[in-house]
FIFIZA-806542 format. One record per atom (N, C-alpha, C): atom name; z negated, x negated, y; residue number from 1. Coordinates in steps of 0.2 Angstrom, whole numbers, always signed. Each point is the difference from the previous one (the first is absolute). Example, Ala and Ser with C-alpha at 12.3 -4.5 7.8 and 13.67 -1.06 7.14 Angstrom:
<nodes>
<node site="N" zz="-39" xx="-66" yy="-28" pos="1"/>
<node site="CA" zz="+0" xx="+4" yy="+6" pos="1"/>
<node site="C" zz="+0" xx="-4" yy="+6" pos="1"/>
<node site="N" zz="+4" xx="+2" yy="+5" pos="2"/>
<node site="CA" zz="-1" xx="-4" yy="+6" pos="2"/>
<node site="C" zz="-3" xx="+4" yy="+5" pos="2"/>
</nodes>
This chain:
<nodes>
<node site="N" zz="-228" xx="-27" yy="+115" pos="1"/>
<node site="CA" zz="+0" xx="-6" yy="-4" pos="1"/>
<node site="C" zz="+2" xx="+3" yy="-7" pos="1"/>
<node site="N" zz="-3" xx="+5" yy="-3" pos="2"/>
<node site="CA" zz="+1" xx="+2" yy="-7" pos="2"/>
<node site="C" zz="+7" xx="+3" yy="+0" pos="2"/>
<node site="N" zz="+2" xx="+4" yy="+5" pos="3"/>
<node site="CA" zz="+7" xx="+2" yy="+0" pos="3"/>
<node site="C" zz="+5" xx="-5" yy="+0" pos="3"/>
<node site="N" zz="-1" xx="-5" yy="+4" pos="4"/>
<node site="CA" zz="+5" xx="-6" yy="+0" pos="4"/>
<node site="C" zz="+1" xx="-3" yy="-6" pos="4"/>
<node site="N" zz="-6" xx="-1" yy="-4" pos="5"/>
<node site="CA" zz="+1" xx="-3" yy="-7" pos="5"/>
<node site="C" zz="+3" xx="+4" yy="-5" pos="5"/>
<node site="N" zz="-1" xx="+7" yy="+1" pos="6"/>
<node site="CA" zz="+3" xx="+5" yy="-5" pos="6"/>
<node site="C" zz="+8" xx="+0" yy="+2" pos="6"/>
<node site="N" zz="+1" xx="-1" yy="+6" pos="7"/>
<node site="CA" zz="+8" xx="+0" yy="+2" pos="7"/>
<node site="C" zz="+3" xx="-6" yy="-2" pos="7"/>
<node site="N" zz="-3" xx="-6" yy="+0" pos="8"/>
<node site="CA" zz="+3" xx="-6" yy="-2" pos="8"/>
<node site="C" zz="+1" xx="+1" yy="-8" pos="8"/>
<node site="N" zz="-5" xx="+3" yy="-4" pos="9"/>
<node site="CA" zz="+1" xx="+0" yy="-7" pos="9"/>
<node site="C" zz="+5" xx="+5" yy="-2" pos="9"/>
<node site="N" zz="+1" xx="+6" yy="+4" pos="10"/>
<node site="CA" zz="+5" xx="+4" yy="-1" pos="10"/>
<node site="C" zz="+7" xx="-3" yy="+1" pos="10"/>
<node site="N" zz="+0" xx="-4" yy="+6" pos="11"/>
<node site="CA" zz="+7" xx="-3" yy="+1" pos="11"/>
<node site="C" zz="+2" xx="-5" yy="-5" pos="11"/>
<node site="N" zz="-5" xx="-4" yy="-2" pos="12"/>
<node site="CA" zz="+1" xx="-5" yy="-6" pos="12"/>
<node site="C" zz="+2" xx="+4" yy="-6" pos="12"/>
<node site="N" zz="-3" xx="+5" yy="-2" pos="13"/>
<node site="CA" zz="+2" xx="+4" yy="-6" pos="13"/>
<node site="C" zz="+7" xx="+3" yy="+1" pos="13"/>
<node site="N" zz="+2" xx="+3" yy="+6" pos="14"/>
<node site="CA" zz="+6" xx="+2" yy="+1" pos="14"/>
<node site="C" zz="+6" xx="-5" yy="+0" pos="14"/>
<node site="N" zz="-2" xx="-6" yy="+2" pos="15"/>
<node site="CA" zz="+5" xx="-5" yy="-1" pos="15"/>
<node site="C" zz="+1" xx="-2" yy="-7" pos="15"/>
<node site="N" zz="-6" xx="-1" yy="-4" pos="16"/>
<node site="CA" zz="+1" xx="-1" yy="-7" pos="16"/>
<node site="C" zz="+4" xx="+5" yy="-4" pos="16"/>
<node site="N" zz="-2" xx="+6" yy="+2" pos="17"/>
<node site="CA" zz="+4" xx="+6" yy="-3" pos="17"/>
<node site="C" zz="+7" xx="+0" yy="+1" pos="17"/>
<node site="N" zz="+2" xx="-2" yy="+7" pos="18"/>
<node site="CA" zz="+7" xx="+0" yy="+2" pos="18"/>
<node site="C" zz="+3" xx="-6" yy="-4" pos="18"/>
<node site="N" zz="-3" xx="-5" yy="-1" pos="19"/>
<node site="CA" zz="+3" xx="-6" yy="-4" pos="19"/>
<node site="C" zz="+1" xx="+2" yy="-7" pos="19"/>
<node site="N" zz="-5" xx="+3" yy="-3" pos="20"/>
<node site="CA" zz="+1" xx="+3" yy="-7" pos="20"/>
<node site="C" zz="+6" xx="+4" yy="-1" pos="20"/>
<node site="N" zz="+0" xx="+5" yy="+5" pos="21"/>
<node site="CA" zz="+6" xx="+5" yy="+0" pos="21"/>
<node site="C" zz="+7" xx="-4" yy="+1" pos="21"/>
<node site="N" zz="+0" xx="-4" yy="+4" pos="22"/>
<node site="CA" zz="+6" xx="-4" yy="+1" pos="22"/>
<node site="C" zz="+2" xx="-4" yy="-6" pos="22"/>
<node site="N" zz="-5" xx="-3" yy="-3" pos="23"/>
<node site="CA" zz="+2" xx="-4" yy="-6" pos="23"/>
<node site="C" zz="+2" xx="+5" yy="-6" pos="23"/>
<node site="N" zz="-3" xx="+6" yy="+0" pos="24"/>
<node site="CA" zz="+2" xx="+5" yy="-6" pos="24"/>
<node site="C" zz="+7" xx="+3" yy="+2" pos="24"/>
<node site="N" zz="+2" xx="+1" yy="+6" pos="25"/>
<node site="CA" zz="+6" xx="+2" yy="+2" pos="25"/>
<node site="C" zz="+5" xx="-5" yy="-1" pos="25"/>
<node site="N" zz="-1" xx="-6" yy="+1" pos="26"/>
<node site="CA" zz="+4" xx="-6" yy="-1" pos="26"/>
<node site="C" zz="+2" xx="+0" yy="-8" pos="26"/>
<node site="N" zz="-5" xx="+1" yy="-4" pos="27"/>
<node site="CA" zz="+1" xx="-1" yy="-7" pos="27"/>
<node site="C" zz="+4" xx="+6" yy="-2" pos="27"/>
<node site="N" zz="-1" xx="+6" yy="+2" pos="28"/>
<node site="CA" zz="+4" xx="+6" yy="-2" pos="28"/>
<node site="C" zz="+7" xx="-1" yy="+2" pos="28"/>
<node site="N" zz="+1" xx="-2" yy="+6" pos="29"/>
<node site="CA" zz="+7" xx="-2" yy="+3" pos="29"/>
<node site="C" zz="+4" xx="-5" yy="-5" pos="29"/>
<node site="N" zz="-4" xx="-5" yy="-2" pos="30"/>
<node site="CA" zz="+3" xx="-5" yy="-4" pos="30"/>
<node site="C" zz="+2" xx="+3" yy="-7" pos="30"/>
<node site="N" zz="-4" xx="+5" yy="-3" pos="31"/>
<node site="CA" zz="+1" xx="+3" yy="-6" pos="31"/>
<node site="C" zz="+6" xx="+5" yy="+1" pos="31"/>
<node site="N" zz="+1" xx="+3" yy="+5" pos="32"/>
<node site="CA" zz="+5" xx="+5" yy="+2" pos="32"/>
<node site="C" zz="+7" xx="-4" yy="+0" pos="32"/>
<node site="N" zz="+0" xx="-6" yy="+4" pos="33"/>
<node site="CA" zz="+5" xx="-4" yy="+0" pos="33"/>
<node site="C" zz="+3" xx="-3" yy="-6" pos="33"/>
<node site="N" zz="-5" xx="-2" yy="-4" pos="34"/>
<node site="CA" zz="+2" xx="-3" yy="-7" pos="34"/>
<node site="C" zz="+3" xx="+6" yy="-4" pos="34"/>
<node site="N" zz="-3" xx="+6" yy="+0" pos="35"/>
<node site="CA" zz="+3" xx="+5" yy="-4" pos="35"/>
<node site="C" zz="+7" xx="+2" yy="+2" pos="35"/>
<node site="N" zz="+1" xx="+0" yy="+7" pos="36"/>
<node site="CA" zz="+7" xx="+1" yy="+3" pos="36"/>
<node site="C" zz="+5" xx="-5" yy="-3" pos="36"/>
<node site="N" zz="-2" xx="-6" yy="+1" pos="37"/>
<node site="CA" zz="+4" xx="-5" yy="-3" pos="37"/>
<node site="C" zz="+2" xx="+0" yy="-7" pos="37"/>
<node site="N" zz="-5" xx="+2" yy="-4" pos="38"/>
<node site="CA" zz="+1" xx="+1" yy="-7" pos="38"/>
<node site="C" zz="+5" xx="+6" yy="-1" pos="38"/>
<node site="N" zz="-1" xx="+5" yy="+3" pos="39"/>
<node site="CA" zz="+4" xx="+6" yy="-1" pos="39"/>
<node site="C" zz="+7" xx="-2" yy="+2" pos="39"/>
<node site="N" zz="+1" xx="-3" yy="+6" pos="40"/>
<node site="CA" zz="+7" xx="-2" yy="+2" pos="40"/>
<node site="C" zz="+3" xx="-5" yy="-4" pos="40"/>
<node site="N" zz="-4" xx="-4" yy="-3" pos="41"/>
<node site="CA" zz="+3" xx="-5" yy="-5" pos="41"/>
<node site="C" zz="+3" xx="+4" yy="-6" pos="41"/>
<node site="N" zz="-5" xx="+4" yy="-3" pos="42"/>
<node site="CA" zz="+2" xx="+4" yy="-6" pos="42"/>
<node site="C" zz="+6" xx="+5" yy="+2" pos="42"/>
<node site="N" zz="+1" xx="+3" yy="+6" pos="43"/>
<node site="CA" zz="+5" xx="+4" yy="+1" pos="43"/>
<node site="C" zz="+7" xx="-4" yy="+1" pos="43"/>
<node site="N" zz="-1" xx="-6" yy="+2" pos="44"/>
<node site="CA" zz="+6" xx="-5" yy="+1" pos="44"/>
<node site="C" zz="+2" xx="-2" yy="-7" pos="44"/>
<node site="N" zz="-5" xx="-1" yy="-4" pos="45"/>
<node site="CA" zz="+2" xx="-2" yy="-7" pos="45"/>
<node site="C" zz="+3" xx="+6" yy="-4" pos="45"/>
<node site="N" zz="-2" xx="+6" yy="+1" pos="46"/>
<node site="CA" zz="+3" xx="+6" yy="-3" pos="46"/>
<node site="C" zz="+7" xx="+1" yy="+2" pos="46"/>
<node site="N" zz="+1" xx="-1" yy="+7" pos="47"/>
<node site="CA" zz="+6" xx="+1" yy="+3" pos="47"/>
<node site="C" zz="+5" xx="-5" yy="-3" pos="47"/>
<node site="N" zz="-2" xx="-6" yy="-1" pos="48"/>
<node site="CA" zz="+5" xx="-5" yy="-3" pos="48"/>
<node site="C" zz="+1" xx="+2" yy="-8" pos="48"/>
<node site="N" zz="-5" xx="+3" yy="-3" pos="49"/>
<node site="CA" zz="+1" xx="+2" yy="-7" pos="49"/>
<node site="C" zz="+5" xx="+6" yy="+0" pos="49"/>
<node site="N" zz="-1" xx="+5" yy="+4" pos="50"/>
<node site="CA" zz="+5" xx="+5" yy="+0" pos="50"/>
<node site="C" zz="+7" xx="-2" yy="+2" pos="50"/>
<node site="N" zz="+0" xx="-4" yy="+5" pos="51"/>
<node site="CA" zz="+7" xx="-3" yy="+1" pos="51"/>
<node site="C" zz="+3" xx="-3" yy="-6" pos="51"/>
<node site="N" zz="-4" xx="-5" yy="-3" pos="52"/>
<node site="CA" zz="+3" xx="-3" yy="-6" pos="52"/>
<node site="C" zz="+2" xx="+5" yy="-5" pos="52"/>
<node site="N" zz="-4" xx="+5" yy="-2" pos="53"/>
<node site="CA" zz="+2" xx="+5" yy="-5" pos="53"/>
<node site="C" zz="+6" xx="+4" yy="+2" pos="53"/>
<node site="N" zz="+0" xx="+1" yy="+7" pos="54"/>
<node site="CA" zz="+6" xx="+4" yy="+2" pos="54"/>
<node site="C" zz="+7" xx="-4" yy="-1" pos="54"/>
<node site="N" zz="-1" xx="-6" yy="+2" pos="55"/>
<node site="CA" zz="+6" xx="-5" yy="-1" pos="55"/>
<node site="C" zz="+2" xx="+0" yy="-7" pos="55"/>
<node site="N" zz="-5" xx="-1" yy="-5" pos="56"/>
<node site="CA" zz="+1" xx="+0" yy="-7" pos="56"/>
<node site="C" zz="+4" xx="+6" yy="-2" pos="56"/>
<node site="N" zz="-3" xx="+6" yy="+2" pos="57"/>
<node site="CA" zz="+3" xx="+7" yy="-2" pos="57"/>
<node site="C" zz="+7" xx="+0" yy="+3" pos="57"/>
<node site="N" zz="+1" xx="-1" yy="+6" pos="58"/>
<node site="CA" zz="+7" xx="+0" yy="+3" pos="58"/>
<node site="C" zz="+4" xx="-5" yy="-3" pos="58"/>
<node site="N" zz="-2" xx="-6" yy="-2" pos="59"/>
<node site="CA" zz="+4" xx="-5" yy="-3" pos="59"/>
<node site="C" zz="+2" xx="+2" yy="-7" pos="59"/>
<node site="N" zz="-4" xx="+3" yy="-4" pos="60"/>
<node site="CA" zz="+1" xx="+2" yy="-7" pos="60"/>
<node site="C" zz="+5" xx="+6" yy="+1" pos="60"/>
<node site="N" zz="-1" xx="+5" yy="+5" pos="61"/>
<node site="CA" zz="+5" xx="+6" yy="+0" pos="61"/>
<node site="C" zz="+7" xx="-3" yy="+2" pos="61"/>
<node site="N" zz="+0" xx="-5" yy="+5" pos="62"/>
<node site="CA" zz="+7" xx="-2" yy="+1" pos="62"/>
<node site="C" zz="+3" xx="-4" yy="-6" pos="62"/>
<node site="N" zz="-4" xx="-3" yy="-4" pos="63"/>
<node site="CA" zz="+3" xx="-3" yy="-6" pos="63"/>
<node site="C" zz="+3" xx="+5" yy="-4" pos="63"/>
<node site="N" zz="-4" xx="+5" yy="-1" pos="64"/>
<node site="CA" zz="+2" xx="+6" yy="-5" pos="64"/>
<node site="C" zz="+7" xx="+3" yy="+3" pos="64"/>
<node site="N" zz="+0" xx="+1" yy="+6" pos="65"/>
<node site="CA" zz="+6" xx="+3" yy="+3" pos="65"/>
<node site="C" zz="+6" xx="-5" yy="-1" pos="65"/>
<node site="N" zz="-1" xx="-7" yy="+1" pos="66"/>
<node site="CA" zz="+5" xx="-5" yy="-1" pos="66"/>
<node site="C" zz="+2" xx="+0" yy="-8" pos="66"/>
<node site="N" zz="-4" xx="+1" yy="-4" pos="67"/>
<node site="CA" zz="+1" xx="+0" yy="-7" pos="67"/>
<node site="C" zz="+4" xx="+7" yy="-2" pos="67"/>
<node site="N" zz="-2" xx="+5" yy="+3" pos="68"/>
<node site="CA" zz="+4" xx="+6" yy="-1" pos="68"/>
<node site="C" zz="+7" xx="+0" yy="+2" pos="68"/>
<node site="N" zz="+1" xx="-4" yy="+6" pos="69"/>
<node site="CA" zz="+7" xx="-1" yy="+2" pos="69"/>
<node site="C" zz="+4" xx="-4" yy="-4" pos="69"/>
<node site="N" zz="-3" xx="-5" yy="-3" pos="70"/>
<node site="CA" zz="+3" xx="-4" yy="-5" pos="70"/>
<node site="C" zz="+2" xx="+3" yy="-6" pos="70"/>
<node site="N" zz="-4" xx="+5" yy="-3" pos="71"/>
<node site="CA" zz="+1" xx="+3" yy="-6" pos="71"/>
<node site="C" zz="+6" xx="+5" yy="+1" pos="71"/>
<node site="N" zz="+1" xx="+3" yy="+6" pos="72"/>
<node site="CA" zz="+5" xx="+5" yy="+1" pos="72"/>
<node site="C" zz="+7" xx="-4" yy="-1" pos="72"/>
</nodes>
């Protein structure tokens, strides 16, 4: 009888612990996903910035070449 009660208590504690761990893992996964989305968004923004700067740089170089041709 005593062992049966102890077994039930251990089973209940194991289920409770399993639920706590599941909740904690779920929270950690959500944090990782949010971080990943944040990094992806910033990389995308940075890629757009680099593209814009490159276009500006190439555009100003092309204008300088056109001006040089007109000066000659």
